[in-house]
N, C-alpha and C positions, 0 to 999 in steps of 0.2 A: 499688210494679207489680202488676199481677196473676198468679195463676197460669197464665192461656196464653200469657205473654209466655217469650222463649224467646232467651237467650245464647247467641252460638258466638263461637271465637276463631280467625279462618281467618287465615292470612299474619302473626301479629300484628296484627291488626285486630278488634275485638271489638263483634259485633254481634246488633243488640237486633231479634228477630224477634220479631214480634205472636203468631206464633201457632208450631205445632212446623214445622218445616220441614219438604218432604218430602224425598225424596232423589235427582231431582231438581233441587230448587232449592240447595242445600248445594253439587251440583257446579256450580252455574250464580255460585253465589259465592264462591266458590271463584276458577274459572275469570277472573273481574272483576276479584277484588283483586289475584291474579297479575299480571293482563292490566294493572293501574293497578300496582303498583306498579316494575316491567319496562319501565315507556312499552312497550307491547307491543298491538298489536288484539287483536280477540277477535271470533269465531262460531261462536255459540251458537243453536243448533235444539233450542228446546225444546215439547212438544207445544202443541195449543190445549189451556185449561182445567188446565195446570199451574204457576200462581202466575211470569210469567216479571216481571209487574212491580213484584209483594214482592220478586223477590232481588236486580233493578236499581235498588231505591227506597233498598230496606236497605243493600248491600253499596255500595256507591256513594258513598253519604250518609254512612255509617259510615266508610269510608274517609277522606273529610272531612273528617267531626269528630279523625281522629287527626290528621289534619297541623296542625289547628288548636291540638290538646295538645299534640305533639311541637314546632312552635315556639313554644309557651310558654313551657312546660318549658326550651326551652335558651335562652333568652333569660333568662326567671331567671338557671337554672343561669350562662351569659355573667356577668351582675352580681354572682353571688356571688362565682367565680370569677379579678373582675378584681383585681391588686394593681395598683399605683404599681411598677415596674421601675427600679431603682436603676443608675446605673451611676457610674462615677470623672469627675466634673466637668471640661469641655475649658476652655483658656484662650486657645485662642487669639481671635483678636482679633472675630473673628465673635460666635460662643458670650459673649465678654464682655457686647458690646453685650443679646446677649436677656439674659443671667445679671442686666443693669443697668434691666434692662424688667421682669421680674419683681418686684427688689426693691422696684422704685418702686412697682410695683404693688400690695405685700405691705402698702409705707409707705401710698399710700392707704387702703389700708383700715386702717389702724392708724390712724392718724387721722379718719378716719369713724365707725367708731364710737366714740373718745376723745369723739368732737362730741356722740354720742349721747350719751355719757355725763353731759357735761358739760349739755346740756340740759337732763337731766333735773333735775337738781339746780338749774341758775339759777329752774327752776322757783317753786322756797322763791323767800321776799320774803329781800333784801339786810339781815342785823342781827336777822334773826330766832333766836334760842335755837333749837337743835333737839333732840330727846331722843334717846338714843337709841334709840327705838323706830323712832323717824320714820325717824334719819337709816341703820338697818338697811334699812325697807323703802325708803328711796330708794335704796339702794344696791343692792336686789335686785332694783327699776324697772328701775333704772339696768344689770343686768347682763344681765336680761334682753331689751332690745332694743339689748345691744349683740347678745347672741348670734341675733336675731332680725335684725338687718342682716348681722351677719358672713353670716349664713347665705343670705342671700336675691345678697348677691351675688355667692358661691361655684356657687350655682345658679345663677343668669344666665350664668356664667364657662361651665360646663359646659355650658349649654345648646350644642344644636349649629342648633338650628333658629335662631339669634339671627344678624340681620344685623351683620355685620361691620363692626368700630367699635375707631376709636382708642380706645388702654389708655391713656394716658397724654397729658392737656392741651399743646400748645401753650407755649412760655417768660415767652410777656408775658402769655396772658391767665391761667394760674395764679399768676401775681404778682399779678394784678391782682385777683383775686381774693378771692384770699390775704392779700391786705394789706385790702382792706377787711374780708374776713369777720374774723380777727383785730382790727383794729385795734373794730373795732366791737363784741367780746366777749370781750376777753383783756384783759388789762394792760401787758405787757410786748413789743411789738410788736418783733424783732432787726433787725441790721443784714440784708443777703442777700448771701453769700458764694458767687464765682464762684471755679472752681476749674479751668485749661485746662493741656490734654496732650497733646503734639504726641506723637505716635509713626504713623510712616509713614503721614503724610499725612492722618492721621483724625484730628480736633479736635472730644475732649467734657468737654460744658459741662456741671458740677452744679452743677442750682442748691437749694442748701439753706435751706428755711427753719426754723428754730431759735426756739418761740417758749414760753414760758412761764406757769408759773400754778401758784397756788398751795392748792391743794386738802388738803382736811384733814389741815394741816403737811405736805404733801408735794407737791417739784417736779416737777409731768410736763413731761416735754420730747415735743413735736409736729415730727417732723417731714417731708415730703415732697422728691423728687425727684424730678428731668424728665434725662430722657439727649436731646440732640443730638445730631443727625449728620452732617456738613457735608464732601463732599471739596472741596480745592483743590489736586491735584494731577490729573490729567489723565493723565499714564504710568503713575498708580498702576492696578492691577491689581485690580477690584471682583471678581471672582472667590473662589468659596471657597477658604481656609489649605490648606495641605498637614499638618500639625498634629496634624491626629487622623482622626477614621472619615468627617468629613464631605468629603472631596475622594475615597470609597472608591468615588462609583458607585452607593452605598447608595440606598435611596428614602428620600424624609424618615419624619420622623416624618407629619405630612400628608397624604400619600399611601399611607402605608401603614390610619392610617383609614378613610383612602373607599376603599385597597383591601375592607375590613371591610367594612364598611357595606354595600359592592357584594355582595361574601359575602352578607353577613345576608338582602338585600334578595331576593337571586335566592333563598337558602333558605326562606325566609318570606314566598314566594310558594303563594298556594293555590289550587289550580284553579279555575275554576269544569265547570257539568259542564252540557252542553247535553242536557237531552232531546226529542227531537224524535218524533211519530208521525204520523201520514197523514193526517187528517183534527182536528180542531178538536174532536166529538166525542168520539176515544180521547184528547183532553188530557182531557178531564172526568173520564172514568174511570179515567185515572190520580193525578188529586188525588184520584181520592178513595180509590183505592188510599190516597196518602202521607197523608190521614188518618189513616189507621190504623196509621199504624205512634208509632214513637218518635222519629220525625223529622220530623212536621209543622208544627213551630218554627223554623225555617231559613228565612235572605229569598231566596223566590223573586218570578216571577216568570211573565209568560204575555205572551208576545210574539203579536200575533195582525192581521189585515188590519182595518180602517175597518170595512166589509161585519159583523162585532161588536160592533165596541166603540165607534162616532163617536155621541156623545150627541145630536149636531148636528141640531133638527129638520130643520131645510131641511134640510141633505146625508146625513141617515139615511134619506129619504122621497124619496132624489132613485134615480135608477136606476143606470145603470151608469158612471156618468161622477165618483162619490162622493169620488175621490182630485185628483182637480180643482179639484173644487169646494173643499174644502178648502183645496190651497193658495189660491185663490183668494180664500181669506177671510184665511189666516195673511197673507198680502201687501196686503190690503187695497188691492187692485184697483179694487171698484166702493165705496170709501167703507164699508163694513160689516168688520169684525172677527170673531174668536171671541171670546167671553164664555168659553167652556170651558179654552178653551185656555189663557186668563190665566188658571188655575185652578187650574190643574197641579198645580202645590209644596199647592196643599191637597189634593192625593187622596198623590199620592208621598208627605208627609210623613205623611199622618194616621195614627193606632197601627192603628186598624181592619183594614189590607188584611193583618195578624196574624194578627187576630182577625174573621173578618167576623162572625162571627154569635156565637164564643163564644171565648174568652180563648188562643189561641196555637193554633189552628187553622189547614192549608193552602186555599188561597180560589178558586175559580175566575171564570173570565170574568164569569159570571153575579155574583158574589157583584162585580166588579171594576165592572162597570155601575151595576150597583144602585148599588155608595153615590156613583158620579161622578153621577148623575143626582141624590147626595141633597145635594151637597155643590158642583153645577152645575162638575163638575171634569171635561178629560176625558183618559178610560181607557186612549184608545190613546195620546197621547203622556206621562202616567205610568206607561204597564204600561213603554216605555223609559229613563224614567227611573228606575226599580225595580231596571232591569239592571244599573245599575253598582256597587250592592250586595249584588248576591241569590247563592244560594250554588246556586241551582240556575234555570236557566231551561228553560221547559217552550214549546215552537215547533211546530207540523209542520214536517218536517224538508227540504223546497223550499229554506224561510228557509237554511237550509244548505249548500245546495249548489246553490242559486242565485248566483251573484256578484252582481249587480244587486240584489236584494233582502240583501242579507251587509252592501253599501253602505252602501243607501237607510238600512236600522234599524239599521249602528256595528255591527256584528257580525264581533268580534276575537278568531278560534280557533286564535292562537296561541297554546298550551304549554296550552290547553283539554282537557275531557272531551267526547264525543258519541257521543251511547250515542239509536241508529236504531232505535229500536220499530215490531216489523212492517214492518221491511225486504225483507221479499219482490217488491215492486214496487218496491226501490231505485233498479235500472237503468233502469227506465223515469223515472222524477222526473229521475235525473241523467243519461236524453241527454235531456229537453224543461231542462231547466234551462241549457242551454250550448244552447242551440238558440235559431231567429229566424228571423222572417216580418214583410217589409212589403211593404208594393204600392205600387205602383209614386203611387196617386195621393197618398202622406205623402213619398212621397220629396220631388214636387212644390212640396208645402206647406209642407217643410221647407227646399227649395232655395230659398223665394222669402219666406219671412221672410229667409233671410242675405241671400238680395239685401236686403231691404228694410234690415235695421242696416248695409250694407258701402253703397249708397246717403246714410245720415245719417250715416254713417261716425262709427258706436260700432262701439270695439277692430276698427277695417278689419282692420290686421295680421292678428286672429285667424282674426277669420270667412270672411277667403278662404280659408283651405286648405281650410276646414269647404265649404264651401257647393259648389269648386271641386269634392269628395269629389261630392258632392250632383248636381253636374252630368254628373260621370263617369258614375255611377251610372244614372240616367236616359235617358241618351244612348244608355248600352251594352243597359239595359234595352225603347228600342226598334230597334236594332239587332237584338238575337238576337229576337225578336219574328218573324223571318219563318225561321225557323228551327222552331217549334215540331215536335211530331208530334205527330195526336191520338191520343187515347190512349181516352176516351172520350162518351159523346153531354157536348158542348159541349166539352169539355173537351182542351187540348193541352199538353206539355209536353217541355219539354227540361230535360235532367239531365247535370251537369258536376261532375268528381272534387276532391276539395282542389286535390290538384296542378296545375290547368288552372286553377282561380280563381284560384291564388296570380300564376297567368303571365295570367289577364288583370286581377287588380292593378296585377299591375308592369308593365303598358301606362297605363295606367292613372297612375303614378306613388306608387302604393299599395303601399312595400316594406319590407321591417322593418327598415333605415334611416329614413327615413320615417317609419314609424310611431309610436316616441316623439316627436317633433314634434306629430305631430296630436292623441298626446291630450295633450299640454302648452296647446296652443292650444285644446282645447275644457274642460279645467280650465280655465283665464282666463275662456271666454268664458261658465262657469257661476256664475262669483261673480256678489255685485250691487253689490260696492262694492270702490271702486279710488284708491287714493291720488294727490289734484290737484295741482299747484301752483299755490294760489294768492296774491300778494302775498309768494312768499318762503317760505312755509311748504305741509307738503305737508297735504292735511284729507284723509278718506271721505266720497269722493264715493256719491253709487247711478245704478248704473247700466244702463237697460235690457237685460234677457237673454229670451232665447228663451221661446216659452209649453212648457207642461209638452210638450205633444203633440211639439212635437218634438225636446225631449228627450227621452225614450222613444226617436224612432228612433236618435237622437245616440247616445245611449248601447248600443241594442241592436248599432247596428252596428260599433261598435269594443267589443265585448264577444266577438260573434262575431270582430272579427281579430285580437284577442286573444289568442283560444287558437289562431287558425291560424298565427301567426306566432309564437308560444310553441317556448320550447324548437328554436330552430333550425327551423320546421317539424314539429316530431316529429308534430304531431297533424291534421297537413292531410290523409293516408290517412283519415282518419276522418270527414270531413264530404263531405257531397253538397249541391251546389249547382243546387235546381231555379228551373226559371223557369217556372210554370203560368201559366196563359186559362181564365181563365171568364169567364159574364156572368151578372149580377147586374138586378134590375128595383130600379128609383129612380124614391123617389117622387117628387111636385112641388115639397113641402115643403125636401127634400134639397138638400144641399150640397156642392157640390168638396170641403170640407176643415170639416168638424165645430166642427172646434177655433177656440172665439170666445173664450179666455183671453187670447191675446193682448195686447200694449200696446198695438198696432194693431186700426184692424177693416179687414178683408179684405173687397173684392167680394165683396156673393154671386152665385154665378151657379146661375140656376135652371134646371132642368129643365125638359122635357115633366109632363103626365100616366101615367106608370106605364112609362118610359121603358128601354131593357134598353141598360145598358152592360157596355161588354167593361171586365173586372177582372186585371191583371196583378199577378202577384204572384211575388214572392223571394223563398225558404225556404230557411236557411241550416240542415240538418240532419247529428244531429252521431246518428253510430253505436255511438258506443261510450263507455258511462258513464265509462271511467277517466279523460275528461277534467276531469269535472267533478269528478270524487275527487285530481286532482290537486295540483287548491289546497289539502287538506288535508294534503299530504307536510305541516305543521308543529305537526301537533294532538297528544296525549301519546301519547293510547289514542284507538278508535273500538268501538266496541263494535256491533255488529250480530247482532241477535237476533228470530225468526219460529220458526215452528213450522212452515214451509218453505223449505227453502234446502239442499233439500241439491241435488244434487251437491254438497257443499260445493269445490271442491276448480275446478272450470270458477263456478260464481259468484264463488271469489276469484280466476279470472282475469282476468272479464272489470272485474271494482274496479279492477282493475290497485292495489288494497295486498294489499301479505301479514299475514296473519292468523297472525299464530307458534300461539298459540291458537283451537283451536276446538273443540266437543263440540258435540255429536248424545245426545241424556238420553232418555232413556225415559220413556217416560208414568206416568203417578202411579194409572191404572188398570192392577190386577192383569188378568194376562188370565180369574180364572175370574168376573169382572165383568162382561164380554164375550161378546155373543151376537148372533150372524149369521144371519140368516135369511129367508125372504120368506114376505109372507104371503099366501094365496093369495082369498080373500076374508074378507066383512065379517061385522062380528056379524050378521047379518042375515041372512046365507048366499048374495048376492050377489059374484058373481063380480067381483073388482079388474083392470079391463086396463085400466092408462094410457095407452089408446092417440085420434090425434086426436080419431075418430069416438064413445068414450066417454066421454070429457073431456066432450063440453057435453051430455050427455044428465043429468037430475035423480039418474034414479038413480044415477050413480055418484059425484055428489057428494052424494048424501044417507049413500049407504054408506059414504066416506070418510068426511064429518062423525061420521058415529058412531062409524069407529073413532078417530077420536081422540079424543073423548070418554071410550070406552070404559081406553082408554090412560091418558091423563090424569085419569082415576078412581082405576087402580091405583098407576101410579108418581107418589106427593108430592111431586116437588121439581124437576116442571118439565119439559117433551119441550124437544125442538129436529125442527125438521118443515119439508124441504126439497123444494120441489115445484117439477116442470118450469119453469112458466112464471108472467109477472106475472097471466097473464089467469086460469089458471087456481088464481094464489091470491088474484082477487079475487072469483073467480064460488065 
C-alpha cells in the first residue's frame, strides 16, 4: 500500500481511499454509509471538482465488501457453533419407525465398510502365506478404505442439495442382491428370519440377514435391516401420536431447518450497486476513477445501447434501425443469423474482462468492444450476462428510471442500491421515461398487423382485444381531429387532463378492471412458443408474433396506461394528453409503414413526389417525476448527488421520495484562493466589449486570444473558459 493511500473507519466500515480525503469527501462518505446501513435515501450536494465520484465509489464498495466479510464470518461461526442437540428418546409408534430406519441405515454403513475391508484382503491369493508386515499393510489399507467410504457416505447424507432418495431398499430387492452377493463372496449364507409384531394395526417386518466369515481366526457377523410398514386397518388414525411433543403443533426439524435456511439466505443477500450517470462519456470518467481505487478488481459491467457496443458490420453501419436489425438477425427471419451473438459466452467468461489491459483493473466500454472484436463475440449481450455476477453495474440513469428499458434489460432493483450521479437533470429524465408519443400512422400499422393475426387464426382470442384497443384509439383520433385549435404556424393542438382521459378510456372499455386482462393478452402474444397437443402429446410450437415496431407501440401504450391506472389512478392528474396536428413532406419512396421486419409483407403505398402530408401525433405527457420514482419504492437506498441540487426540500418533494439524509457540502477551495474581478482591457490595451457588434471584429477576437494565451502561460494547471455562444467559440 502506497503512502498516499488513506484508511478511514466510518460507521463500522473500513474505507480505503486513494489519497487524503477532503472534509467534503469525508462528509459525503459518512452520509452514504449511514444511509446504506439504515436503509435510508440520501440527497447529497457537493460542488463540482470536490471529488464526488471517488467518495461515492469508495464508500459504497467498501460497505458492500464489509457485507461479504460479515457473511463469511457468520457462516464460519455458525459451522463452529453448530452442535447436535440431544433429547430423550420418544417411544411412540411414529418415532419408533423412524428410529428403525436410522438403525437400518447405520447397519448398512457397517456392512458396506466391512465389505471394503474384505475386498481389500481378498486381493491376496488364497493359501498364500502372509507375513506380519504384509498383514499390517493390508489392515492399514483396509482401514483407510473403510474410513474413506464411511466419510463419503456421511458427507452425502449431510448434503442439502442432494435429490431425495430412499435410504432403505425394498425387502425383496435387498434380499435378492444380498443373497447373490454373499453366496459369491462368503462361506456360510444363513436363512432369513422374519419376525411379525402386531400392534395398533401396524405390521413391522424385520429382515435380518446374518452372514459369517472367518477372518484371522475371528467370527464376523454382518447384519442388514429393513423396515416395511403396512396399514391394514382403515379405521386406524394415521395422525401423530399424543404421547410426545410431536402432537403439540410445533414445527418439525425439517420445517425448522427450512426456516433457518431462508433466514440465512435473506441475511446473506448482498445488494448490487447500480451506478447511473447522465451520459456514456461520464461512465468512462467514472471507470477511470474506479481504476484509481483499491476496489478496481470488483466484478462489474457497463450497460449501454447497441449504438456503442454492436460490432456486427452490417448492423453497426446502419442508421437508426439497429435494434430492429439486431432482432431480425437473432430470429433468423431472412435466413441469416448473428455470428457474434453465438460467441457471447467466450466474451462473458473471458478472464480478461477484469484485466482488459493489465491484471485486475476496471474496464471501459471501449475495452469491452475491442475484446469482443478480437473474440468475435457480441459485447452488447455479454455486458448483460455479466450483470448477473457483477457487484457494481454502470449505466445511464434512464436505464434505471424507464420501465420499458428496465424490462428489456431485465434489471431488478428490489433491495438493491441505486446511485445517481450528476442528478441535477433527473426530473426531466424521470418525466420523459414515463411519457410516450405515437403517431396515427403507427397505430394504423399496428392495427393492420393485428388484423392479419386475427384473420389467420393466430392466437385469435388474445389478438382481438389488442386490435380493439388500436381501433378505438384511431377512431377517437379521427373524431377529435375536428376539435383541434390552431396554436402556431401549421400547428393545431388539443389537450386533455388525466381525469378526462380516463373517462374517454372508460368509454372505450379500458378501465382499471379490464386493463390487467389486456396486459395478460399482451404478454401472451409476445411469447414466441406455445404448447400444442399433437397425438396426445404436448409439444412446443413456434408461433408468429407481431413485428418489433408493433411491439414498441403496444408496450408504450400499456406503459402509460399502467401509470394512469396505478394505485387507483393516483397519478392521473399528473398527465396531460395532447393531440397535435402538423405537416410533413414525404418523399416518393417513403411508405405509409416503414417497418418491413414483420413475418408477412405489407403492400407498398407510394406517394407522390414531395407530397405534403398531415401528421397526427398522440402525446402522453407526464408532468410529475414522482411517477417514475414510484417504481423505485422497494429499492434499499437511493443516493442522488450533484453540484447543484438546492433548494433541497423542493427537489425532494418533486421526486416524491423521502430523503432522510441530506448534505450540502462546502467547496474544497478556501476563500483565500478565490478572486473575482473583471478585466476591461487585454494585454495590447484594446477594450474588451463582448457585444454583438464587437465580437465579429478581428481586433476583439485577437485581443481575447492574446488574453487567454497570457493566462495559460501564468496558470500552470490549466484553465476553464466559458464563451457566450458556439459562434464565438468557433471564431
